[in-house]
Backbone bond lengths (Angstrom), bond angles and torsions (degrees), N, CA, C in turn:
res aa  C-N    CA-C-N  psi(-1)  N-CA   C-N-CA  omega(-1)  CA-C   N-CA-C  phi
1 M - - - 1.474 - - 1.510 108.08 -
2 I 1.316 119.43 138.49 1.453 123.62 -176.61 1.534 108.52 -105.88
3 I 1.312 114.87 132.24 1.449 122.36 -174.44 1.531 110.25 -66.69
4 N 1.332 114.48 138.78 1.492 122.18 174.72 1.498 113.32 56.04
5 K 1.311 116.02 35.42 1.468 121.04 172.19 1.528 108.80 -96.33
6 A 1.280 115.98 164.63 1.463 120.35 176.26 1.489 109.84 -125.97
7 F 1.285 115.91 154.67 1.449 120.66 179.98 1.522 108.60 -127.68
8 I 1.316 114.81 148.19 1.455 121.08 175.58 1.520 108.08 -115.53
9 I 1.295 116.30 127.63 1.467 120.74 174.56 1.503 108.33 -103.37
10 C 1.299 117.95 127.55 1.459 122.77 173.55 1.494 107.89 -116.25
11 V 1.286 117.97 118.92 1.445 121.82 -178.18 1.507 109.29 -110.40
12 L 1.343 116.47 124.60 1.460 121.74 175.17 1.500 108.02 -100.03
13 A 1.296 117.75 114.53 1.475 120.20 -175.61 1.532 108.44 -110.29
14 F 1.326 116.80 123.47 1.441 121.48 169.45 1.529 106.84 -96.39
15 L 1.288 117.27 119.60 1.440 122.15 -170.90 1.501 113.00 -81.53
16 V 1.345 115.14 141.97 1.444 121.97 175.94 1.524 108.31 -121.62
17 R 1.307 114.75 56.06 1.467 121.93 177.25 1.516 111.31 49.24
18 T 1.308 116.76 58.01 1.447 120.01 -177.96 1.509 109.17 -135.50
19 S 1.318 115.63 148.05 1.463 120.18 176.97 1.522 109.91 -124.98
20 N 1.324 116.68 25.92 1.469 120.12 -179.07 1.518 109.24 -65.31
21 A 1.309 117.40 130.86 1.459 121.57 173.31 1.513 110.22 -74.45
22 L 1.313 116.44 155.18 1.488 121.04 -177.78 1.510 112.45 -98.96
23 E 1.309 117.81 13.44 1.458 118.32 -176.88 1.513 111.74 -67.62
24 D 1.311 118.40 -21.77 1.474 120.19 179.70 1.524 111.39 -97.69
25 L 1.329 116.38 17.42 1.474 121.64 -172.85 1.523 111.61 -58.22
26 L 1.333 116.30 -52.98 1.472 118.41 -176.01 1.511 112.50 -67.10
27 E 1.309 115.83 -41.18 1.474 120.03 -177.33 1.519 110.31 -62.90
28 Q 1.354 116.86 -42.04 1.471 119.91 179.05 1.515 110.69 -66.01
29 Y 1.329 116.98 -38.47 1.468 118.11 -177.67 1.531 111.35 -66.76
30 V 1.326 117.48 -41.36 1.471 119.79 178.01 1.521 110.95 -55.51
31 K 1.340 116.58 -45.08 1.456 119.63 177.45 1.515 111.34 -64.39
32 H 1.366 114.53 -38.95 1.490 118.96 -179.43 1.522 109.47 -64.37
33 A 1.339 118.47 -44.53 1.466 121.32 -176.20 1.546 111.03 -62.83
34 K 1.313 116.93 -34.93 1.462 120.20 -178.66 1.525 112.07 -74.23
35 T 1.339 115.56 -29.20 1.484 118.35 -174.14 1.492 113.11 -99.39
36 K 1.334 118.82 -17.45 1.472 120.66 -173.50 1.528 110.68 -62.24
37 E 1.320 116.63 -52.54 1.468 118.66 -177.78 1.510 111.00 -67.82
38 N 1.351 117.51 -39.56 1.436 119.96 178.51 1.526 111.26 -62.47
39 G 1.353 116.30 -39.09 1.468 118.84 178.95 1.470 112.81 -64.08
40 A 1.359 117.07 -42.72 1.454 120.62 -179.76 1.527 110.30 -64.83
41 N 1.330 117.78 -42.88 1.438 119.85 -179.57 1.513 112.73 -70.72
42 R 1.357 116.41 -32.61 1.461 119.64 178.16 1.505 109.93 -66.02
43 K 1.305 115.74 -39.69 1.472 119.87 178.97 1.529 110.16 -64.04
44 L 1.332 116.25 -41.34 1.431 120.31 178.94 1.526 111.09 -65.38
45 N 1.356 115.99 -43.34 1.440 119.94 -179.62 1.531 111.47 -60.28
46 N 1.347 117.74 -38.09 1.451 119.46 175.30 1.504 112.37 -60.67
47 F 1.344 114.78 -38.10 1.457 119.59 178.75 1.522 110.26 -66.90
48 V 1.351 116.62 -44.21 1.457 120.19 -178.10 1.514 111.13 -63.30
49 S 1.357 117.46 -37.66 1.437 119.92 -177.95 1.527 111.07 -62.70
50 V 1.324 117.47 -32.90 1.457 120.69 176.23 1.514 110.87 -73.48
51 R 1.314 116.91 -42.23 1.455 121.16 -178.13 1.515 111.15 -65.90
52 D 1.335 117.62 -28.89 1.462 120.01 -179.79 1.533 111.89 -52.30
53 R 1.315 114.93 -35.73 1.468 118.54 -177.73 1.518 111.95 -74.92
54 R 1.345 115.87 -17.57 1.442 119.23 -176.48 1.541 112.42 -99.39
55 D 1.342 116.10 -40.63 1.443 117.89 -174.56 1.510 108.03 -151.29
56 E 1.322 116.75 94.60 1.451 121.70 -177.33 1.514 112.28 -64.77
57 S 1.340 117.77 -31.27 1.439 120.37 -176.53 1.529 112.42 -67.86
58 D 1.316 118.50 -17.57 1.447 120.80 -177.47 1.533 112.55 -117.59
59 S 1.362 116.03 23.97 1.459 119.87 -171.27 1.527 112.30 -87.90
60 N 1.329 117.94 -21.71 1.440 120.47 -176.03 1.535 110.05 -101.48
61 E 1.303 116.27 73.97 1.477 119.26 -178.41 1.518 110.50 -76.64
62 D 1.328 114.47 138.46 1.441 120.49 175.37 1.521 109.04 -96.97
63 L 1.326 117.03 112.73 1.472 120.61 -176.93 1.524 110.73 -99.48
64 S 1.339 117.95 9.69 1.449 119.91 -177.03 1.532 112.85 -66.69
65 Q 1.320 116.46 -21.68 1.466 118.26 -179.34 1.524 112.27 -69.86
66 W 1.350 116.23 -22.11 1.449 119.95 -176.11 1.536 108.58 -86.43
67 T 1.336 115.44 100.00 1.461 121.04 -172.78 1.524 113.14 -76.58
68 H 1.327 117.81 -19.96 1.466 122.06 -178.37 1.511 110.22 -131.39
69 W 1.323 116.21 152.78 1.456 121.23 174.32 1.506 109.35 -155.86
70 E 1.305 116.87 152.93 1.445 121.83 178.47 1.533 109.37 -160.49
71 Y 1.347 116.84 134.25 1.453 120.54 169.66 1.531 108.06 -75.15
72 L 1.323 116.83 133.58 1.461 121.17 -177.53 1.508 112.64 -89.35
73 D 1.336 119.02 -11.59 1.447 121.39 -178.68 1.525 109.70 -136.86
74 D 1.320 115.86 159.58 1.466 120.16 -177.17 1.526 112.37 -68.90
75 E 1.318 117.65 -28.24 1.487 120.35 179.59 1.530 112.32 -81.03
76 K 1.323 118.16 -2.56 1.471 123.93 -179.39 1.519 111.45 57.23
77 N 1.329 115.28 43.58 1.442 120.69 175.96 1.533 112.12 -87.55
78 I 1.322 116.85 -16.31 1.459 118.67 -177.98 1.534 109.51 -141.96
79 L 1.309 114.86 119.83 1.473 123.62 -177.10 1.519 108.73 -111.79
80 L 1.306 116.28 125.16 1.464 121.49 177.81 1.512 109.88 -107.91
81 R 1.342 116.61 125.04 1.459 121.84 173.62 1.535 106.70 -113.90
82 W 1.338 116.33 150.67 1.470 118.09 176.98 1.528 111.55 -158.70
83 Q 1.303 113.50 165.59 1.455 122.37 174.58 1.530 108.14 -154.77
84 T 1.328 115.55 148.78 1.471 120.73 177.53 1.526 108.77 -103.10
85 R 1.351 113.40 143.81 1.466 121.40 176.64 1.516 108.15 -136.02
86 H 1.317 117.81 104.69 1.444 121.89 177.75 1.536 110.04 54.18
87 Q 1.333 117.18 -111.92 1.452 121.19 -176.15 1.534 112.87 -101.50
88 E 1.333 116.99 17.17 1.463 119.89 179.07 1.507 110.30 -135.44
89 I 1.327 116.17 167.74 1.455 121.90 179.47 1.523 108.48 -137.15
90 L 1.330 115.93 139.52 1.457 122.75 -179.32 1.519 109.27 -110.51
91 F 1.341 115.96 140.77 1.442 121.95 179.82 1.529 111.57 -125.15
92 R 1.336 115.61 151.27 1.433 122.11 171.05 1.521 107.10 -134.56
93 V 1.322 117.83 121.86 1.439 122.92 -178.68 1.534 109.20 -109.53
94 E 1.311 117.92 126.01 1.459 123.14 177.12 1.503 107.11 -116.44
95 A 1.324 119.19 103.56 1.473 123.40 -172.52 1.494 110.86 -116.92
96 R 1.327 115.68 136.86 1.452 122.23 178.06 1.537 108.43 -81.22
97 T 1.319 116.10 78.42 1.455 122.88 179.53 1.515 108.95 -163.80
98 L 1.319 115.76 151.87 1.449 122.10 171.32 1.517 111.39 -107.15
99 G 1.327 115.14 10.62 1.452 121.56 175.58 1.495 110.63 -108.27
100 Y 1.322 116.84 -139.26 1.461 119.03 -178.18 1.550 111.10 -98.48
101 V 1.333 114.98 159.32 1.450 122.15 176.14 1.543 107.06 -132.11
102 G 1.316 115.80 138.09 1.431 120.81 178.68 1.536 110.43 -120.78
103 I 1.336 115.74 136.73 1.467 122.93 176.60 1.531 107.22 -126.29
104 G 1.315 116.67 134.14 1.471 118.35 179.89 1.533 112.30 -140.93
105 F 1.298 115.16 161.10 1.479 122.93 178.78 1.522 107.14 -118.95
106 S 1.312 114.80 120.62 1.466 120.58 -169.97 1.520 111.27 -127.92
107 P 1.319 118.79 144.86 1.468 119.50 177.25 1.510 114.23 -73.38
108 N 1.370 116.82 -20.40 1.456 119.27 -176.26 1.545 114.40 -139.05
109 G 1.335 117.30 7.24 1.457 119.32 -179.73 1.525 113.70 92.17
110 D 1.309 118.77 -4.60 1.454 121.90 178.97 1.547 109.78 -95.79
111 M 1.317 115.46 162.38 1.455 119.52 178.12 1.510 113.15 -76.12
112 E 1.334 116.65 -32.17 1.437 120.29 -179.50 1.526 110.82 -62.56
113 G 1.316 116.81 125.71 1.448 121.86 -179.43 1.516 114.27 79.50
114 A 1.341 118.41 4.37 1.451 121.11 -177.95 1.535 110.88 -86.27
115 D 1.324 115.43 152.36 1.469 123.68 173.38 1.518 106.79 -91.75
116 I 1.336 116.97 116.88 1.475 121.59 -169.06 1.507 110.73 -125.30
117 T 1.334 116.26 136.00 1.465 121.17 168.99 1.541 109.34 -118.99
118 I 1.329 116.12 135.31 1.456 121.72 -178.24 1.519 108.81 -123.35
119 G 1.329 115.97 133.34 1.459 119.37 -177.94 1.502 112.76 -143.30
120 W 1.326 115.89 158.63 1.434 122.40 177.65 1.551 109.33 -163.15
121 V 1.314 115.81 170.16 1.461 122.82 175.44 1.517 106.42 -119.63
122 D 1.352 116.33 119.80 1.460 117.97 -175.28 1.513 111.82 -80.15
123 D 1.330 116.40 -177.90 1.470 121.49 -173.09 1.532 112.21 -66.90
124 S 1.332 117.62 -18.42 1.475 120.61 178.47 1.503 111.81 -88.62
125 G 1.357 117.56 -3.87 1.467 121.42 -178.54 1.509 113.34 92.48
126 K 1.337 117.97 3.70 1.470 120.73 179.67 1.510 110.07 -83.80
127 A 1.332 115.69 131.00 1.469 122.00 178.86 1.533 109.95 -90.99
128 I 1.313 116.37 138.21 1.444 122.76 -177.38 1.539 108.52 -129.28
129 L 1.340 116.02 135.57 1.461 121.61 178.20 1.517 108.95 -134.49
130 L 1.315 116.65 130.69 1.452 122.25 -177.31 1.548 110.32 -119.33
131 D 1.336 115.59 139.67 1.468 121.72 175.65 1.523 106.71 -97.40
132 C 1.333 115.96 119.72 1.463 120.62 -173.06 1.522 110.42 -135.43
133 H 1.314 115.99 178.72 1.456 120.78 174.55 1.541 107.67 -149.16
134 G 1.347 114.83 151.46 1.445 118.96 179.41 1.518 112.02 -84.34
135 V 1.318 116.15 148.74 1.469 122.25 -178.42 1.527 108.62 -121.72
136 S 1.311 115.83 171.18 1.449 121.01 178.46 1.540 110.96 -66.35
137 K 1.326 115.17 158.15 1.457 119.62 -174.76 1.563 112.33 -64.33
138 N 1.331 115.61 -28.72 1.460 117.17 179.17 1.523 113.21 -73.68
139 Q 1.351 115.33 -7.65 1.460 121.58 175.49 1.532 111.31 -99.00
140 G 1.317 116.09 -2.02 1.467 119.74 -179.18 1.506 110.71 118.92
141 S 1.335 116.04 163.69 1.482 121.45 -176.29 1.520 112.79 -93.63
142 L 1.336 117.69 -7.42 1.459 120.63 -177.15 1.518 112.10 -100.01
143 P 1.338 118.22 145.99 1.447 121.34 176.90 1.524 111.26 -64.88
144 V 1.323 114.92 159.23 1.466 122.78 -177.78 1.526 108.90 -113.75
145 K 1.330 116.05 138.81 1.479 119.94 178.19 1.525 110.28 -65.45
146 D 1.336 115.58 138.78 1.455 120.52 175.11 1.493 111.10 -70.07
147 E 1.347 114.89 155.30 1.442 119.71 175.86 1.523 111.02 -68.87
148 H 1.355 115.38 -34.86 1.464 120.83 178.90 1.523 109.86 -118.39
149 D 1.328 117.47 133.30 1.444 123.00 -178.39 1.540 108.61 -91.38
150 N 1.331 116.29 112.18 1.453 121.62 -177.17 1.525 113.62 -111.43
151 Y 1.347 116.16 9.87 1.462 121.12 175.65 1.540 108.57 -108.66
152 T 1.332 115.60 136.65 1.459 120.87 179.74 1.526 109.82 -113.06
153 L 1.315 117.27 117.46 1.454 122.03 176.48 1.508 110.24 -74.07
154 M 1.331 117.73 125.19 1.451 121.89 179.75 1.540 111.90 -101.51
155 K 1.348 115.22 -31.15 1.469 118.94 -174.52 1.520 109.31 -164.89
156 G 1.313 115.99 142.79 1.453 120.95 176.20 1.503 110.03 -149.70
157 I 1.326 116.63 122.22 1.470 120.91 -178.71 1.544 108.75 -140.79
158 Q 1.315 114.67 164.75 1.463 120.28 -177.61 1.525 108.73 -148.67
159 N 1.339 116.26 140.84 1.456 119.96 174.14 1.515 107.88 -120.82
160 D 1.323 117.47 -155.31 1.471 120.60 -175.42 1.514 113.93 -69.97
161 T 1.346 116.76 -18.66 1.464 118.94 -174.93 1.535 113.97 -131.17
162 H 1.328 118.64 -24.45 1.460 121.28 -169.53 1.522 113.19 -125.62
163 T 1.293 114.89 150.74 1.456 123.86 168.60 1.530 108.06 -112.07
164 I 1.320 115.74 130.44 1.476 120.30 -175.75 1.528 107.60 -126.37
165 L 1.325 115.71 126.61 1.465 122.23 -178.39 1.513 108.93 -129.72
166 E 1.341 115.72 137.14 1.448 121.17 173.45 1.537 107.35 -121.05
167 F 1.325 116.46 133.22 1.432 119.79 -179.36 1.516 109.74 -151.88
168 R 1.359 116.13 167.93 1.448 120.83 -178.55 1.525 109.32 -139.12
169 R 1.333 113.62 161.80 1.486 119.98 177.03 1.524 107.15 -160.70
170 A 1.358 115.26 160.80 1.435 120.51 175.46 1.525 110.01 -73.94
171 L 1.309 117.28 150.04 1.465 119.74 174.75 1.481 112.37 -61.10
172 D 1.328 117.07 -40.65 1.452 122.60 174.03 1.506 108.00 -126.47
173 T 1.312 116.82 108.16 1.463 121.84 -176.70 1.525 113.16 -83.47
174 C 1.337 117.26 -6.81 1.468 123.01 -175.03 1.525 110.92 58.83
175 D 1.312 115.38 29.55 1.475 122.62 178.96 1.531 107.00 -116.82
176 T 1.317 117.39 123.84 1.454 121.65 -176.90 1.534 111.84 -64.76
177 E 1.318 118.00 -17.97 1.470 122.05 179.26 1.502 112.87 -88.97
178 D 1.349 116.38 -2.24 1.476 121.97 177.55 1.503 111.35 -110.32
179 F 1.337 114.86 157.78 1.455 122.77 -179.13 1.531 108.84 -95.16
180 V 1.329 116.58 131.48 1.459 120.71 177.58 1.546 108.86 -78.09
181 L 1.345 116.23 122.72 1.440 121.15 179.65 1.513 109.46 -93.88
182 S 1.339 116.43 124.50 1.439 122.67 -175.70 1.528 109.90 -136.72
183 G 1.317 114.86 -166.19 1.480 119.18 178.80 1.513 114.69 -74.56
184 D 1.329 117.07 -5.06 1.461 119.55 178.90 1.541 111.16 -75.96
185 T 1.322 114.68 156.90 1.472 119.81 174.32 1.536 109.14 -65.15
186 V 1.307 116.75 136.33 1.466 122.28 -178.91 1.511 109.78 -120.87
187 R 1.310 116.45 144.01 1.455 122.20 174.98 1.524 107.51 -88.36
188 V 1.350 115.01 111.29 1.470 120.09 178.28 1.526 108.30 -93.63
189 I 1.323 117.82 120.12 1.460 121.87 179.05 1.529 108.36 -102.12
190 W 1.308 116.80 153.35 1.460 121.30 -177.88 1.511 110.43 -145.14
191 A 1.319 115.81 157.81 1.466 121.80 176.99 1.517 108.24 -154.82
192 L 1.354 114.92 147.25 1.465 121.91 179.27 1.515 110.52 -131.02
193 H 1.337 115.83 151.10 1.444 121.25 169.74 1.521 107.43 -144.65
194 D 1.334 117.01 146.18 1.462 120.26 -175.23 1.525 113.51 -82.03
195 K 1.348 117.19 0.33 1.459 120.22 177.96 1.508 111.27 -128.61
196 D 1.350 115.55 154.57 1.455 120.79 176.16 1.539 109.60 -75.20
197 P 1.322 116.95 157.14 1.483 118.61 170.22 1.521 110.42 -55.50
198 R 1.331 116.72 150.21 1.462 120.70 -174.31 1.548 111.11 -71.45
199 H 1.327 116.29 -35.09 1.454 120.54 175.40 1.504 107.89 -133.21
200 D 1.281 117.54 -160.04 1.455 121.98 -175.29 1.542 110.82 -54.65
201 F 1.328 117.29 -42.16 1.444 119.62 179.29 1.523 112.31 -146.39
202 D 1.298 115.30 34.40 1.452 121.47 175.48 1.520 107.32 -89.51
203 M 1.356 116.54 79.36 1.440 122.03 -169.28 1.521 111.50 -73.68
204 I 1.331 115.41 152.03 1.449 123.04 174.35 1.532 107.23 -106.69
205 Y 1.318 116.74 131.61 1.464 120.59 -177.41 1.528 110.46 -60.18
206 H 1.322 117.58 135.06 1.449 122.90 -175.04 1.517 113.47 -77.83
207 G 1.310 118.16 -14.03 1.458 120.01 -178.52 1.520 112.32 67.06
208 E 1.347 116.32 -133.27 1.475 120.59 -177.77 1.512 112.69 -87.11
209 N 1.327 118.32 0.59 1.459 121.45 -179.77 1.528 110.55 -80.55
210 R 1.300 115.62 68.82 1.448 121.23 -175.79 1.539 109.39 -154.42
211 G 1.307 116.57 166.87 1.464 120.50 177.55 1.511 110.43 179.28
212 S 1.313 115.08 -172.68 1.463 120.84 178.72 1.508 109.43 -148.71
213 Q 1.322 114.57 158.31 1.469 122.74 -178.07 1.494 108.79 -148.97
214 S 1.333 117.56 134.68 1.449 121.68 175.70 1.506 110.52 -84.45
215 L 1.333 117.15 124.22 1.459 120.62 -178.28 1.529 110.05 -129.74
216 H 1.301 114.06 149.31 1.472 122.60 171.57 1.510 106.47 -108.66
217 L 1.326 116.79 95.84 1.449 121.61 -171.75 1.531 113.51 -65.52
218 F 1.331 117.09 -23.23 1.447 120.20 -176.24 1.517 112.88 -108.66
219 G 1.304 116.33 19.26 1.446 120.21 178.27 1.513 110.57 -74.47
220 P 1.326 117.48 171.81 1.463 121.25 178.47 1.524 110.35 -66.62
221 P 1.336 117.88 150.13 1.476 119.66 177.65 1.520 111.33 -59.96
222 P 1.327 118.84 153.23 1.467 121.99 178.07 1.512 111.58 -56.28
223 V 1.312 116.86 143.70 1.448 121.77 178.89 1.501 109.32 -75.95
224 T 1.301 118.01 127.86 1.460 123.33 177.02 1.522 109.06 -101.66
225 Q 1.316 115.62 152.26 1.444 120.07 179.39 1.526 109.49 -80.05
226 N 1.330 117.54 115.99 1.455 121.53 177.62 1.518 108.91 -150.65
227 E 1.328 114.94 174.19 1.458 119.57 -175.82 1.509 112.89 -68.16
228 D 1.321 118.28 -24.53 1.459 120.77 -178.02 1.520 111.66 -59.64
229 L 1.353 116.92 -30.29 1.452 119.82 -178.44 1.530 112.82 -63.99
230 M 1.310 117.10 -17.98 1.451 121.16 179.98 1.533 110.31 -66.06
231 Y 1.292 117.58 -24.03 1.473 121.87 -176.61 1.520 112.52 -98.70
232 L 1.308 117.32 7.60 1.455 121.04 -179.39 1.515 110.76 -111.34
233 R 1.327 115.17 146.81 1.449 120.08 171.91 1.535 108.88 -91.49
234 T 1.298 116.03 139.39 1.465 120.90 178.79 1.506 109.24 -122.98
235 W 1.317 115.87 150.28 1.455 122.29 177.96 1.517 108.57 -135.14
236 D 1.306 116.10 112.44 1.474 121.98 -179.72 1.541 109.29 -91.19
237 V 1.328 114.79 119.81 1.455 121.82 177.88 1.505 107.87 -106.94
238 T 1.317 118.10 101.11 1.468 122.41 -172.96 1.526 111.08 -135.46
239 L 1.299 115.09 151.51 1.461 120.96 173.55 1.535 108.77 -84.88
240 K 1.303 116.80 141.49 1.483 121.41 -178.54 1.530 110.00 -113.27
241 N 1.325 113.98 128.28 1.480 120.43 172.07 1.524 113.18 57.52
242 F 1.325 116.53 39.21 1.476 119.72 174.26 1.512 108.47 -96.50
243 E 1.310 116.69 118.11 1.457 121.48 -175.62 1.517 110.20 -94.69
244 V 1.309 115.70 129.81 1.468 121.80 174.74 1.504 106.57 -95.74
245 R 1.318 117.37 106.75 1.461 121.09 -175.66 1.519 111.35 -88.69
246 N 1.322 115.72 153.62 1.460 119.54 -176.25 1.544 112.12 -73.44
247 T 1.314 117.16 -3.89 1.474 120.34 176.00 1.521 111.26 -87.00
248 M 1.321 115.85 -10.20 1.473 120.93 -179.13 1.534 110.16 -83.13
249 N 1.315 116.28 147.96 1.440 121.38 174.77 1.528 110.17 -107.02
250 T 1.306 115.97 -69.55 1.467 122.24 174.88 1.533 107.91 -132.23
251 I 1.319 116.98 133.22 1.458 119.74 -178.45 1.537 109.30 -140.20
252 Y 1.342 114.12 140.68 1.450 122.86 169.03 1.527 109.03 -102.36
253 W 1.294 117.18 132.39 1.451 120.02 -178.69 1.521 109.37 -129.90
254 C 1.324 116.25 121.38 1.466 121.25 -175.15 1.527 109.98 -117.19
255 K 1.311 115.16 145.01 1.453 121.04 173.82 1.530 109.57 -146.70
256 V 1.306 115.22 143.23 1.447 121.85 178.24 1.543 109.33 -95.41
257 F 1.325 116.08 131.94 1.473 120.40 179.11 1.549 109.30 -122.29
258 K 1.281 117.62 137.24 1.453 121.64 174.23 1.530 109.45 -88.44
259 A 1.283 115.58 127.57 1.470 119.37 -179.45 1.516 110.70 -69.64
260 P 1.317 118.09 154.37 1.470 120.49 177.69 1.527 111.13 -60.19
261 T 1.328 115.62 145.25 1.462 120.70 176.46 1.521 109.72 -79.19
262 L 1.313 116.90 125.97 1.468 123.04 -177.14 1.512 109.15 -118.87
263 Q 1.313 116.37 147.44 1.438 121.60 -176.97 1.556 112.94 -95.70
264 Q 1.305 115.44 -8.96 1.476 118.57 178.88 1.510 108.97 -149.61
265 K 1.298 116.07 173.64 1.466 121.42 -174.91 1.527 110.85 -68.68
266 H 1.330 116.30 135.42 1.454 122.54 175.87 1.509 109.91 -128.21
267 H 1.334 116.21 161.03 1.442 122.79 179.03 1.523 109.54 -123.72
268 I 1.309 116.76 137.74 1.453 120.73 173.18 1.544 107.34 -83.00
269 I 1.314 117.14 119.87 1.469 120.68 -175.17 1.525 112.75 -112.64
270 G 1.316 117.35 -1.41 1.458 118.73 179.01 1.527 110.35 -176.16
271 F 1.336 114.73 162.59 1.453 120.51 177.29 1.512 107.36 -157.90
272 E 1.312 116.52 158.34 1.462 122.57 174.24 1.525 109.00 -159.16
273 P 1.316 117.08 151.89 1.465 119.70 -179.39 1.515 111.88 -75.56
274 I 1.299 116.11 149.16 1.494 121.69 177.06 1.516 105.35 -115.87
275 I 1.325 115.94 99.77 1.449 121.47 -179.01 1.546 108.16 -133.77
276 G 1.317 116.89 126.71 1.452 121.53 178.10 1.516 111.92 -63.21
277 K 1.303 116.05 148.28 1.463 118.57 -175.03 1.518 112.62 -64.98
278 N 1.311 119.01 -20.38 1.475 120.84 177.92 1.527 112.01 -88.92
279 H 1.337 117.90 2.00 1.449 120.70 -174.07 1.524 113.09 -120.66
280 T 1.303 118.12 -0.99 1.463 119.35 -174.46 1.537 112.10 -62.42
281 K 1.316 117.63 -31.86 1.467 119.23 -179.67 1.527 112.73 -74.76
282 S 1.335 117.17 -15.02 1.467 120.65 -176.47 1.532 111.13 -93.47
283 V 1.325 119.54 -18.99 1.447 121.88 -176.63 1.518 108.57 -104.55
284 H 1.341 114.32 123.31 1.455 120.56 179.93 1.527 111.55 -89.93
285 H 1.328 117.53 -52.74 1.446 120.18 175.90 1.518 110.41 -159.38
286 M 1.326 116.17 165.32 1.447 122.96 178.76 1.523 110.06 -128.51
287 L 1.313 117.13 142.37 1.468 122.09 177.92 1.523 108.63 -119.90
288 L 1.296 117.69 136.48 1.462 124.14 179.70 1.516 108.77 -121.42
289 H 1.327 116.60 120.43 1.463 122.18 -179.35 1.524 109.16 -119.03
290 E 1.313 116.17 147.55 1.461 122.99 175.34 1.527 109.79 -107.01
291 C 1.312 117.64 134.32 1.452 120.61 178.75 1.533 109.16 -146.30
292 E 1.325 114.95 162.16 1.450 120.72 -175.27 1.545 109.45 -144.66
293 I 1.305 115.60 136.05 1.457 121.38 174.74 1.535 107.58 -121.99
294 N 1.308 117.07 103.19 1.462 120.98 -176.21 1.522 110.44 -69.54
295 G 1.292 115.20 139.76 1.459 121.64 175.38 1.499 114.25 73.81
296 L 1.324 118.12 18.03 1.454 121.24 -179.37 1.516 109.66 -73.81
297 E 1.350 116.49 121.45 1.456 120.93 179.80 1.510 112.55 -95.94
298 N 1.336 115.48 -34.21 1.469 119.50 -178.49 1.517 109.91 -86.97
299 T 1.308 117.51 97.24 1.464 121.81 -176.79 1.517 112.52 -76.57
300 A 1.349 117.80 -4.61 1.458 119.57 -179.62 1.500 112.17 -63.22
301 V 1.350 116.91 -22.04 1.481 120.59 -178.56 1.515 110.53 -62.19
302 W 1.340 116.81 -25.99 1.463 119.66 -178.77 1.524 112.52 -77.19
303 E 1.322 116.80 -10.75 1.447 119.83 -174.97 1.504 113.38 -105.79
304 Q 1.317 118.69 19.09 1.449 120.44 -177.56 1.528 110.71 -123.48
305 Y 1.307 115.40 159.89 1.457 122.70 177.56 1.514 109.88 -86.27
306 G 1.305 115.42 147.82 1.457 119.70 174.31 1.541 109.67 -81.84
307 K 1.350 114.85 164.46 1.448 118.25 177.08 1.518 110.25 -71.81
308 E 1.321 114.71 152.54 1.470 118.36 179.13 1.522 109.52 -64.27
309 P 1.328 119.26 121.66 1.462 120.36 -178.98 1.523 111.60 -77.60
310 H 1.303 116.67 161.30 1.450 122.52 179.87 1.521 108.68 -128.47
């Protein structure tokens, strides 16, 4: 952290017909941070308790290898875990379905041009994973199998309620039908169906059981609550009492913040967004810039909002 620096936050909000005020932003996030990991583990524990009756030898799963996780939908029907290893990335999908689940990487959140993998566990207990890609609507609504299979299925199991698949792929497969995964934010698309495909690739349309989520696959792992945090300084940069009105379409909102004054050198070792659970659909992305004005005597400039940019 650099002493007497200032930061500008620019928030681009895509509105979903909401007028929720953001004054409860920080309070909601604190509750969210405490329950997110517990919720994910509770869901897994429910799954393990069912599996115990089926296969005791595989009941004590170690999930510590999965450094990141995120629910892809508001109902928490699909949980995505992942970790990066050198030039590859590993995924674990836990979906509330006994049919197929599809996960894709898209440049814009649409299926057309997306890199898609579809998997399921059939009635015999065999797990199947397909490497596919989305095509334009005039070519049909179903994804098409890739010429080359660049996804490797590591594990596939199913219990009374969930289908769980683990697979891996290279970050860059050098395949034009695949999406290159990098440090940029990626739109992860998903789809569920309660039935398996009728044949090897006789897919059933998922209907409205689909969605998308923006993820930063290479971001820092989620912050967990532990005693080490007692020895760290934190700085919350949040907007106060900014109302998103339903008359707004897209808005950029900027504010200048003065960094805390420090007496010695500090290092920034982590960061995470603070977004209330009722506001995630309204925020598209945030930008953080560092700037400095040498010899500035009037510090009031740090306490004002910038004009809305165009």
